[in-house]
All heavy atoms as an XYZ file, in Angstrom:
825
protein
N     -11.990     14.026    104.476
C     -10.874     13.137    104.159
C      -9.645     13.604    104.946
O      -9.455     14.783    105.159
C     -10.602     13.160    102.652
C      -9.490     12.227    102.213
S      -9.125     12.296    100.435
C     -10.268     11.082     99.831
N      -8.867     12.679    105.365
C      -7.650     12.959    106.113
C      -6.702     13.828    105.274
O      -6.478     13.575    104.094
C      -6.996     11.616    106.440
C      -5.746     11.740    107.228
O      -4.895     12.582    106.934
N      -5.602     10.907    108.227
N      -6.127     14.858    105.917
C      -5.261     15.762    105.156
C      -3.994     15.093    104.644
O      -3.464     15.468    103.606
C      -4.935     17.008    105.977
C      -4.195     16.744    107.244
C      -4.040     18.006    108.039
N      -3.340     17.738    109.278
C      -3.119     18.637    110.188
N      -3.530     19.866    110.018
N      -2.473     18.335    111.277
N      -3.501     14.087    105.356
C      -2.309     13.376    104.882
C      -2.631     12.532    103.656
O      -1.819     12.439    102.726
C      -1.709     12.512    105.994
C      -1.044     13.362    107.037
C      -1.550     13.707    108.255
C       0.223     14.030    106.923
N      -0.673     14.536    108.902
C       0.423     14.743    108.125
C       1.190     14.076    105.941
C       1.571     15.502    108.346
C       2.335     14.833    106.166
C       2.507     15.539    107.362
N      -3.823     11.949    103.631
C      -4.235     11.177    102.459
C      -4.420     12.103    101.258
O      -4.047     11.758    100.125
C      -5.529     10.415    102.756
C      -6.034      9.484    101.664
C      -4.994      8.443    101.296
C      -7.323      8.811    102.102
N      -4.959     13.283    101.501
C      -5.091     14.269    100.423
C      -3.725     14.725     99.921
O      -3.535     14.935     98.718
C      -5.888     15.479    100.914
C      -7.396     15.356    100.808
C      -8.075     16.508    101.532
C      -7.830     15.312     99.362
N      -2.772     14.872    100.832
C      -1.428     15.269    100.417
C      -0.779     14.184     99.559
O      -0.147     14.480     98.544
C      -0.561     15.598    101.633
C       0.836     16.138    101.327
C       0.766     17.411    100.491
C       1.609     16.395    102.616
N      -0.962     12.943     99.930
C      -0.440     11.827     99.117
C      -1.107     11.844     97.742
O      -0.450     11.640     96.712
C      -0.656     10.474     99.840
C      -0.381      9.301     98.897
C       0.217     10.384    101.076
N      -2.410     12.114     97.714
C      -3.132     12.209     96.434
C      -2.546     13.331     95.582
O      -2.331     13.157     94.372
C      -4.627     12.460     96.696
O      -5.141     11.380     97.478
C      -5.402     12.570     95.397
N      -2.281     14.479     96.198
C      -1.693     15.607     95.469
C      -0.325     15.236     94.897
O       0.006     15.598     93.765
C      -1.581     16.832     96.385
N       0.459     14.523     95.675
C       1.793     14.104     95.216
C       1.678     13.139     94.039
O       2.356     13.299     93.022
C       2.583     13.465     96.383
C       2.898     14.514     97.444
C       3.851     12.793     95.869
C       3.351     13.936     98.777
N       0.811     12.150     94.170
C       0.657     11.151     93.096
C       0.178     11.828     91.811
O       0.687     11.537     90.721
C      -0.318     10.038     93.547
C      -0.717      9.154     92.367
C       0.306      9.211     94.660
N      -0.789     12.748     91.931
C      -1.300     13.436     90.743
C      -0.225     14.310     90.098
O      -0.106     14.367     88.871
C      -2.526     14.271     91.110
C      -3.790     13.464     91.392
C      -4.871     14.355     91.990
C      -4.289     12.782     90.125
N       0.572     14.989     90.914
C       1.636     15.838     90.375
C       2.698     15.003     89.670
O       3.165     15.369     88.587
C       2.256     16.672     91.506
C       3.221     17.737     91.024
C       4.655     17.269     90.934
O       4.999     16.273     91.584
O       5.427     17.884     90.197
N       3.077     13.888     90.259
C       4.083     13.020     89.637
C       3.525     12.428     88.337
O       4.234     12.391     87.318
C       4.526     11.914     90.619
C       5.379     10.863     89.911
C       5.297     12.534     91.786
N       2.263     12.005     88.360
C       1.648     11.462     87.141
C       1.617     12.524     86.041
O       1.921     12.237     84.879
C       0.244     10.956     87.447
N       1.260     13.746     86.405
C       1.232     14.827     85.416
C       2.608     15.122     84.851
O       2.758     15.345     83.647
N       3.605     15.108     85.697
C       4.968     15.388     85.239
C       5.499     14.273     84.340
O       6.121     14.542     83.309
C       5.893     15.599     86.449
O       5.362     16.653     87.241
C       7.301     15.952     86.012
N       5.251     13.030     84.722
C       5.686     11.918     83.870
C       4.928     11.919     82.549
O       5.496     11.615     81.500
C       5.503     10.587     84.603
C       6.429     10.383     85.809
C       6.052      9.113     86.555
C       7.894     10.342     85.390
N       3.645     12.283     82.597
C       2.870     12.381     81.353
C       3.410     13.494     80.467
O       3.381     13.385     79.240
C       1.397     12.611     81.676
N       3.914     14.558     81.085
C       4.516     15.644     80.310
C       5.714     15.131     79.510
O       5.909     15.475     78.343
C       4.934     16.772     81.249
C       5.471     18.037     80.614
C       4.423     18.679     79.715
C       5.900     19.017     81.709
N       6.506     14.304     80.132
C       7.657     13.699     79.433
C       7.170     12.794     78.309
O       7.711     12.811     77.199
C       8.522     12.925     80.433
C       9.612     12.059     79.842
C      10.618     12.860     79.032
N      11.663     12.018     78.522
C      11.606     11.322     77.391
N      10.527     11.376     76.655
N      12.616     10.571     76.997
N       6.135     12.003     78.577
C       5.587     11.100     77.560
C       4.953     11.884     76.413
O       4.971     11.439     75.258
C       4.564     10.159     78.188
N       4.410     13.060     76.716
C       3.731     13.864     75.695
C       4.703     14.438     74.662
O       4.275     14.827     73.578
C       2.956     14.989     76.358
N       5.971     14.455     74.986
C       6.960     14.943     74.020
C       6.894     14.097     72.742
O       6.970     14.627     71.634
C       8.377     14.898     74.634
C       9.435     15.164     73.587
C       8.477     15.888     75.781
N       6.711     12.798     72.906
C       6.659     11.898     71.756
C       5.232     11.574     71.310
O       5.002     11.238     70.159
C       7.384     10.586     72.095
C       8.854     10.815     72.384
O       9.452     11.702     71.728
O       9.400     10.139     73.279
N       4.274     11.627     72.260
C       2.889     11.269     71.959
C       1.967     12.321     72.576
O       1.640     12.260     73.764
C       2.562      9.886     72.532
C       3.496      8.815     72.046
N       3.415      8.289     70.778
C       4.550      8.203     72.640
C       4.370      7.392     70.616
N       5.081      7.318     71.742
N       1.538     13.317     71.793
C       0.774     14.453     72.331
C      -0.518     14.082     73.062
O      -1.040     14.892     73.831
C       0.471     15.300     71.090
C       1.546     14.947     70.129
C       1.860     13.503     70.380
N      -1.042     12.904     72.879
C      -2.268     12.508     73.579
C      -2.078     12.529     75.096
O      -3.050     12.675     75.848
C      -2.717     11.128     73.125
N      -0.855     12.421     75.561
C      -0.572     12.426     76.999
C      -0.840     13.786     77.631
O      -0.905     13.908     78.855
C       0.872     12.011     77.263
C       1.088     10.531     77.105
C       1.590      9.890     75.993
C       0.788      9.507     78.042
N       1.624      8.538     76.206
C       1.138      8.280     77.456
C       0.262      9.517     79.328
C       0.969      7.065     78.126
C       0.101      8.310     79.992
C       0.449      7.104     79.389
N      -0.993     14.839     76.814
C      -1.260     16.158     77.399
C      -2.559     16.186     78.197
O      -2.697     16.969     79.137
C      -1.278     17.245     76.320
C       0.109     17.647     75.876
C       0.520     17.461     74.565
C       1.009     18.212     76.773
C       1.794     17.815     74.156
C       2.286     18.571     76.373
C       2.674     18.372     75.067
O       3.936     18.715     74.680
N      -3.495     15.314     77.858
C      -4.739     15.245     78.636
C      -4.435     14.828     80.077
O      -4.963     15.418     81.030
C      -5.714     14.271     77.990
N      -3.561     13.846     80.250
C      -3.193     13.422     81.609
C      -2.359     14.492     82.310
O      -2.450     14.656     83.528
C      -2.432     12.094     81.577
C      -2.071     11.512     82.946
C      -3.312     11.324     83.816
C      -1.322     10.203     82.795
N      -1.577     15.246     81.555
C      -0.819     16.352     82.146
C      -1.786     17.341     82.802
O      -1.618     17.730     83.958
C       0.043     17.077     81.074
C       0.671     18.337     81.648
C       1.107     16.150     80.529
N      -2.819     17.728     82.054
C      -3.788     18.699     82.581
C      -4.530     18.139     83.789
O      -4.645     18.815     84.820
C      -4.773     19.089     81.478
N      -5.000     16.918     83.687
C      -5.738     16.300     84.803
C      -4.825     16.180     86.025
O      -5.240     16.469     87.157
C      -6.294     14.916     84.395
C      -6.826     14.158     85.597
C      -7.375     15.080     83.331
N      -3.597     15.761     85.799
C      -2.664     15.584     86.916
C      -2.362     16.879     87.643
O      -2.466     16.953     88.875
N      -2.033     17.927     86.902
C      -1.679     19.192     87.562
C      -2.882     19.880     88.199
O      -2.788     20.388     89.325
C      -0.977     20.133     86.584
C       0.460     19.747     86.306
C       0.957     19.762     85.021
C       1.314     19.372     87.326
C       2.264     19.411     84.757
C       2.620     19.013     87.071
C       3.095     19.035     85.788
O       4.388     18.684     85.534
N      -4.006     19.884     87.498
C      -5.206     20.502     88.097
C      -5.621     19.734     89.348
O      -5.882     20.331     90.397
C      -6.353     20.571     87.067
C      -6.004     21.577     85.971
C      -7.677     20.933     87.740
C      -6.937     21.547     84.775
N      -5.645     18.414     89.246
C      -6.005     17.603     90.408
C      -5.032     17.791     91.565
O      -5.437     17.855     92.736
N      -3.747     17.899     91.246
C      -2.744     18.077     92.300
C      -2.953     19.391     93.042
O      -2.898     19.434     94.283
C      -1.342     18.033     91.688
N      -3.229     20.467     92.310
C      -3.414     21.758     92.974
C      -4.723     21.814     93.753
O      -4.776     22.422     94.833
C      -3.312     22.908     91.968
C      -1.898     23.209     91.594
C      -1.422     22.911     90.333
C      -1.022     23.763     92.510
C      -0.108     23.161     89.981
C       0.298     24.024     92.182
C       0.764     23.720     90.912
N      -5.753     21.164     93.254
C      -7.016     21.105     94.002
C      -6.804     20.331     95.309
O      -7.229     20.772     96.382
C      -8.138     20.475     93.144
C      -9.358     20.143     93.994
C      -8.522     21.402     91.998
N      -6.138     19.187     95.222
C      -5.884     18.390     96.426
C      -4.989     19.150     97.403
O      -5.224     19.133     98.617
C      -5.250     17.051     96.046
N      -3.985     19.842     96.881
C      -3.103     20.616     97.756
C      -3.865     21.761     98.429
O      -3.667     22.041     99.623
C      -1.915     21.157     96.967
C      -0.791     21.809     97.767
C      -0.191     20.834     98.777
C       0.296     22.328     96.833
N      -4.756     22.385     97.709
C      -5.580     23.439     98.308
C      -6.467     22.883     99.409
O      -6.658     23.520    100.458
C      -6.431     24.111     97.225
N      -6.997     21.693     99.207
C      -7.821     21.059    100.254
C      -6.984     20.747    101.493
O      -7.465     20.884    102.626
C      -8.477     19.786     99.713
S      -9.747     20.077     98.480
N      -5.749     20.326    101.288
C      -4.840     20.068    102.417
C      -4.662     21.344    103.238
O      -4.726     21.317    104.475
C      -3.480     19.539    101.919
C      -2.452     19.515    103.037
C      -3.637     18.159    101.312
N      -4.444     22.454    102.555
C      -4.256     23.731    103.256
C      -5.536     24.136    103.975
O      -5.505     24.658    105.092
C      -3.825     24.815    102.278
C      -2.490     24.578    101.565
C      -2.203     25.692    100.584
C      -1.356     24.402    102.555
N      -6.696     23.884    103.339
C      -7.981     24.211    103.950
C      -8.199     23.410    105.243
O      -8.834     23.885    106.178
C      -9.113     23.946    102.974
C     -10.479     24.371    103.478
C     -11.510     24.124    102.419
N     -11.174     24.934    101.245
C     -11.941     25.886    100.757
N     -13.091     26.121    101.325
N     -11.582     26.566     99.706
N      -7.645     22.198    105.285
C      -7.795     21.351    106.474
C      -6.799     21.709    107.575
O      -6.754     21.049    108.604
C      -7.668     19.874    106.090
C      -8.831     19.333    105.259
C      -8.547     17.911    104.790
C     -10.128     19.383    106.062
N      -5.975     22.729    107.346
C      -5.161     23.254    108.426
C      -3.679     22.955    108.393
O      -2.946     23.392    109.284
N      -3.202     22.235    107.402
C      -1.759     21.983    107.360
C      -1.040     23.262    106.934
O      -1.514     23.989    106.056
C      -1.447     20.849    106.374
C       0.030     20.426    106.385
S       0.393     19.035    105.277
C      -0.377     17.700    106.160
N       0.069     23.573    107.547
C       0.843     24.758    107.221
C       1.348     24.706    105.790
O       1.734     23.643    105.294
N       1.345     25.873    105.134
C       1.740     25.895    103.729
C       3.202     25.495    103.543
O       3.554     24.819    102.568
C       1.427     27.272    103.088
C       2.315     28.353    103.639
C       1.567     27.199    101.576
N       4.077     25.869    104.478
C       5.485     25.497    104.373
C       5.682     23.996    104.461
O       6.477     23.422    103.716
N       4.953     23.367    105.347
C       5.051     21.917    105.511
C       4.432     21.212    104.310
O       5.037     20.326    103.706
C       4.362     21.479    106.820
C       4.298     19.961    106.922
C       5.083     22.071    108.014
N       3.208     21.588    103.950
C       2.506     20.917    102.848
C       3.267     21.070    101.533
O       3.496     20.085    100.823
C       1.093     21.481    102.707
N       3.675     22.297    101.232
C       4.371     22.515     99.964
C       5.741     21.847     99.973
O       6.182     21.292     98.961
C       4.510     24.009     99.668
C       5.100     24.268     98.315
C       4.347     24.108     97.163
C       6.436     24.645     98.189
C       4.898     24.319     95.911
C       6.990     24.856     96.940
C       6.222     24.701     95.814
O       6.772     24.904     94.578
N       6.407     21.870    101.116
C       7.722     21.233    101.215
C       7.644     19.732    100.988
O       8.430     19.166    100.222
N       6.696     19.091    101.634
C       6.534     17.640    101.469
C       6.108     17.330    100.034
O       6.633     16.413     99.403
C       5.528     17.091    102.493
C       6.110     17.218    103.903
C       5.162     15.643    102.176
C       5.124     16.922    105.012
N       5.146     18.106     99.543
C       4.647     17.896     98.170
C       5.792     18.054     97.156
O       5.975     17.209     96.279
C       3.534     18.899     97.912
C       2.876     18.847     96.577
C       1.999     17.903     96.128
C       3.017     19.792     95.511
N       1.589     18.213     94.858
C       2.196     19.363     94.453
C       3.756     20.965     95.366
C       2.098     20.068     93.265
C       3.652     21.669     94.174
C       2.828     21.211     93.143
N       6.556     19.113     97.303
C       7.640     19.363     96.368
C       8.750     18.323     96.467
O       9.227     17.814     95.446
N       9.159     18.003     97.679
C      10.258     17.059     97.866
C       9.879     15.663     97.391
O      10.660     15.012     96.680
C      10.670     17.021     99.337
N       8.700     15.221     97.768
C       8.268     13.891     97.323
C       8.086     13.867     95.812
O       8.415     12.874     95.160
C       6.972     13.487     98.022
S       7.190     13.121     99.769
N       7.581     14.970     95.270
C       7.410     15.044     93.819
C       8.734     14.947     93.093
O       8.862     14.211     92.102
N       9.732     15.661     93.564
C      11.062     15.613     92.935
C      11.648     14.209     93.030
O      12.135     13.641     92.035
C      12.010     16.641     93.592
C      13.451     16.387     93.188
C      11.594     18.051     93.220
N      11.598     13.630     94.220
C      12.200     12.310     94.418
C      11.492     11.240     93.590
O      12.140     10.458     92.878
C      12.163     11.951     95.902
N      10.170     11.208     93.666
C       9.434     10.180     92.920
C       9.570     10.363     91.412
O       9.700      9.384     90.673
C       7.954     10.204     93.320
C       7.630      9.606     94.675
C       6.156      9.840     95.029
C       7.933      8.121     94.689
N       9.535     11.600     90.962
C       9.668     11.846     89.528
C      11.039     11.399     89.024
O      11.140     10.765     87.968
C       9.432     13.333     89.215
O       8.108     13.685     89.629
C       9.582     13.610     87.731
N      12.082     11.693     89.775
C      13.431     11.286     89.352
C      13.548      9.767     89.291
O      14.082      9.213     88.320
C      14.474     11.867     90.304
N      13.041      9.091     90.299
C      13.136      7.623     90.327
C      12.279      7.006     89.221
O      12.729      6.117     88.487
C      12.720      7.084     91.719
C      12.576      5.570     91.687
C      13.739      7.506     92.773
N      11.053      7.490     89.080
C      10.161      6.906     88.077
C      10.587      7.268     86.645
O      10.338      6.495     85.721
C       8.719      7.332     88.348
C       8.133      6.726     89.628
C       6.724      7.265     89.893
C       8.121      5.208     89.566
N      11.230      8.404     86.463
C      11.758      8.745     85.136
C      12.864      7.771     84.748
O      13.022      7.428     83.573
C      12.269     10.180     85.111
N      13.612      7.307     85.728
C      14.618      6.279     85.468
C      13.950      4.968     85.050
O      14.377      4.318     84.101
C      15.481      6.057     86.723
O      16.136      7.279     87.044
C      16.513      4.973     86.505
N      12.892      4.616     85.771
C      12.198      3.357     85.496
C      11.493      3.394     84.133
O      11.638      2.483     83.317
C      11.174      3.048     86.613
C      10.302      1.841     86.253
C      11.885      2.818     87.940
N      10.736      4.451     83.885
C       9.895      4.483     82.683
C      10.612      4.999     81.429
O      10.289      4.595     80.332
C       8.654      5.346     82.932
C       7.699      4.744     83.915
C       7.261      5.479     85.000
C       7.231      3.450     83.762
C       6.370      4.931     85.918
C       6.349      2.888     84.671
C       5.917      3.633     85.754
N      11.542      5.913     81.606
C      12.164      6.539     80.436
C      13.663      6.263     80.319
O      14.311      6.757     79.409
C      11.919      8.054     80.460
C      10.467      8.411     80.529
C       9.938      9.022     81.659
C       9.610      8.118     79.471
C       8.588      9.336     81.734
C       8.261      8.430     79.537
C       7.746      9.041     80.671
N      14.220      5.526     81.271
C      15.640      5.205     81.214
C      16.542      6.400     81.443
O      17.707      6.376     81.051
N      16.014      7.444     82.081
C      16.834      8.623     82.354
C      17.817      8.312     83.484
O      17.493      7.542     84.393
C      15.940      9.809     82.716
C      15.087     10.256     81.540
C      14.236     11.481     81.842
O      14.283     11.999     82.963
O      13.520     11.908     80.926
N      18.991      8.915     83.442
C      19.994      8.585     84.465
C      19.612      9.106     85.853
O      18.963     10.140     85.983
C      21.253      9.291     83.960
C      20.753     10.383     83.087
C      19.467      9.903     82.483
N      20.003      8.349     86.845
C      19.865      8.769     88.250
C      21.253      8.607     88.860
O      21.655      7.512     89.238
C      18.830      7.923     88.987
C      18.524      8.335     90.427
C      17.962      9.749     90.481
C      17.540      7.369     91.063
N      21.989      9.701     88.916
C      23.384      9.647     89.337
C      23.515      9.833     90.849
O      22.558     10.235     91.521
C      24.187     10.753     88.635
O      23.652     12.017     89.042
C      24.090     10.619     87.117
N      24.706      9.575     91.357
C      24.965      9.758     92.787
C      24.745     11.214     93.220
O      24.115     11.445     94.261
C      26.381      9.302     93.129
N      25.217     12.213     92.453
C      24.914     13.596     92.868
C      23.420     13.895     92.884
O      22.944     14.637     93.744
C      25.627     14.447     91.812
C      26.736     13.590     91.319
C      26.182     12.191     91.352
N      22.683     13.303     91.943
C      21.229     13.489     91.970
C      20.631     12.856     93.227
O      19.743     13.436     93.862
C      20.586     12.871     90.725
C      20.917     13.595     89.437
S      20.384     12.682     87.965
C      18.604     12.834     88.109
N      21.114     11.677     93.592
C      20.641     11.020     94.806
C      20.952     11.848     96.042
O      20.122     11.976     96.948
N      22.151     12.444     96.054
C      22.521     13.316     97.175
C      21.591     14.532     97.232
O      21.135     14.930     98.305
C      23.977     13.760     97.046
C      24.465     14.752     98.113
C      24.400     14.108     99.501
C      25.877     15.212     97.787
N      21.298     15.107     96.074
C      20.400     16.250     96.036
C      19.007     15.900     96.541
O      18.396     16.666     97.292
N      18.515     14.734     96.152
C      17.198     14.289     96.625
C      17.223     14.097     98.138
O      16.297     14.502     98.839
C      16.778     13.000     95.888
C      16.468     13.324     94.422
C      15.583     12.344     96.567
C      16.291     12.097     93.545
N      18.288     13.509     98.639
C      18.407     13.306    100.096
C      18.440     14.652    100.824
O      17.823     14.804    101.891
C      19.659     12.490    100.408
N      19.142     15.627    100.260
C      19.189     16.953    100.888
C      17.819     17.625    100.885
O      17.435     18.282    101.869
C      20.218     17.838    100.177
C      21.678     17.457    100.402
C      22.590     18.266     99.473
C      22.068     17.653    101.852
N      17.075     17.469     99.801
C      15.725     18.044     99.739
C      14.841     17.407    100.808
O      14.118     18.104    101.539
C      15.124     17.856     98.325
C      13.634     18.158     98.320
C      15.842     18.726     97.317
N      14.896     16.086    100.918
C      14.091     15.387    101.924
C      14.517     15.810    103.320
O      13.682     16.061    104.190
C      14.196     13.855    101.726
C      13.500     13.476    100.415
C      13.584     13.104    102.904
C      13.724     12.049     99.977
N      15.825     15.929    103.549
C      16.305     16.394    104.853
C      15.823     17.797    105.165
O      15.432     18.092    106.291
N      15.827     18.673    104.170
C      15.326     20.030    104.368
C      13.860     20.058    104.738
O      13.438     20.821    105.612
N      13.081     19.216    104.107
C      11.649     19.146    104.430
C      11.450     18.650    105.853
O      10.599     19.158    106.588
C      10.911     18.246    103.420
C       9.498     17.936    103.886
C      10.894     18.915    102.064
N      12.253     17.667    106.269
C      12.144     17.179    107.642
C      12.464     18.294    108.639
O      11.802     18.421    109.673
C      13.064     15.980    107.861
C      12.625     14.694    107.191
C      13.691     13.620    107.351
C      11.303     14.220    107.756
N      13.460     19.105    108.349
C      13.808     20.219    109.232
C      12.656     21.224    109.302
O      12.313     21.719    110.379
C      15.117     20.897    108.772
C      15.368     22.187    109.543
C      16.286     19.944    108.949
N      12.035     21.511    108.165
C      10.886     22.426    108.148
C       9.750     21.845    108.990
O       9.122     22.547    109.793
C      10.409     22.693    106.705
C       9.070     23.412    106.689
C      11.445     23.496    105.945
N       9.464     20.552    108.830
C       8.387     19.915    109.600
C       8.700     19.959    111.096
O       7.833     20.284    111.910
C       8.196     18.468    109.132
C       7.279     17.632    109.993
C       5.847     18.129    110.047
O       5.439     18.947    109.225
O       5.120     17.693    110.971
N       9.921     19.650    111.480
C      10.289     19.691    112.899
C      10.184     21.115    113.448
O       9.733     21.322    114.579
C      11.701     19.141    113.102
C      11.857     17.646    112.834
C      13.323     17.238    112.894
C      11.023     16.829    113.808
N      10.582     22.086    112.653
C      10.449     23.477    113.080
C       9.002     23.882    113.237
O       8.648     24.618    114.163
N       8.153     23.388    112.350
C       6.728     23.690    112.439
C       6.124     23.088    113.703
O       5.339     23.734    114.396
C       6.009     23.141    111.202
O       4.628     23.301    111.326
N       6.488     21.850    114.002
C       5.966     21.204    115.206
C       6.437     21.936    116.461
O       5.669     22.112    117.407
C       6.408     19.741    115.259
C       5.710     18.883    114.230
C       6.176     17.442    114.272
O       6.932     17.040    115.162
N       5.738     16.655    113.311
N       7.686     22.377    116.478
C       8.203     23.113    117.635
C       7.457     24.428    117.808
O       7.144     24.833    118.934
C       9.700     23.367    117.470
N       7.136     25.096    116.693
C       6.396     26.357    116.774
C       4.993     26.142    117.320
O       4.488     26.964    118.090
C       6.337     27.005    115.388
N       4.343     25.024    116.941
C       2.996     24.733    117.446
C       3.022     24.455    118.943
O       2.099     24.831    119.659
C       2.381     23.544    116.705
C       1.864     23.911    115.350
N       0.767     24.702    115.171
C       2.312     23.599    114.127
C       0.549     24.867    113.878
N       1.497     24.211    113.220
N       4.080     23.784    119.415
C       4.172     23.487    120.857
C       4.351     24.756    121.674
O       3.862     24.861    122.787
C       5.337     22.536    121.122
C       5.021     21.090    120.815
C       6.080     20.155    121.366
N       7.400     20.403    120.813
C       7.880     19.834    119.716
N       7.166     18.948    119.063
N       9.077     20.112    119.272
N       5.053     25.751    121.116
C       5.298     27.004    121.841
C       4.104     27.939    121.806
O       3.999     28.836    122.619
C       6.522     27.714    121.273
C       7.806     27.059    121.694
C       8.953     27.850    121.201
N       8.960     27.677    119.743
C       9.979     27.902    118.959
N      11.096     28.361    119.447
N       9.926     27.696    117.680
N       3.220     27.777    120.826
C       2.050     28.631    120.717
C       2.224     29.701    119.674
O       3.330     29.937    119.181
N       1.124     30.382    119.309
C       1.160     31.357    118.223
C       1.992     32.598    118.526
O       2.543     33.210    117.621
C      -0.316     31.725    118.021
C      -1.002     31.310    119.271
C      -0.189     30.211    119.866
N       2.114     33.003    119.788
C       2.874     34.213    120.096
C       4.375     34.008    119.931
O       5.118     34.971    119.757
C       2.579     34.714    121.515
C       3.038     33.796    122.627
C       2.087     32.635    122.879
O       0.955     32.638    122.373
O       2.478     31.707    123.587
N       4.853     32.753    119.936
C       6.285     32.490    119.781
C       6.772     32.817    118.377
O       7.922     33.165    118.182
C       6.591     31.024    120.094
N       5.899     32.729    117.367
C       6.306     32.994    116.000
C       6.330     34.478    115.675
O       6.877     34.897    114.667
N       5.766     35.316    116.504
C       5.695     36.756    116.233
C       6.986     37.453    116.554
O       7.853     37.002    117.188
C       4.569     37.377    117.025
């Protein structure tokens, strides 16, 4: 399976698990989805790493997308506030991940001895 598709799967599972965690506060039956979501997310993320994606890039994208999607979907499903400072923080996280990805690509172009 394509590593990018696996990374998207890991993100979706992590966001589902986190949103289920919020839902489980009022309805404990949601804890089953919490467990499935987090276990599935880590398995998918491990497969992404096994397929060769750098841990800094994979974890950065996974974390940033997870934060952004969880914040937006928590607003949609639970009516939690999404303020301008929160939006700025999400934008900064996404920008940071882009910088990490660009740095990773530059390191690959220079070769393995450039990172030493």
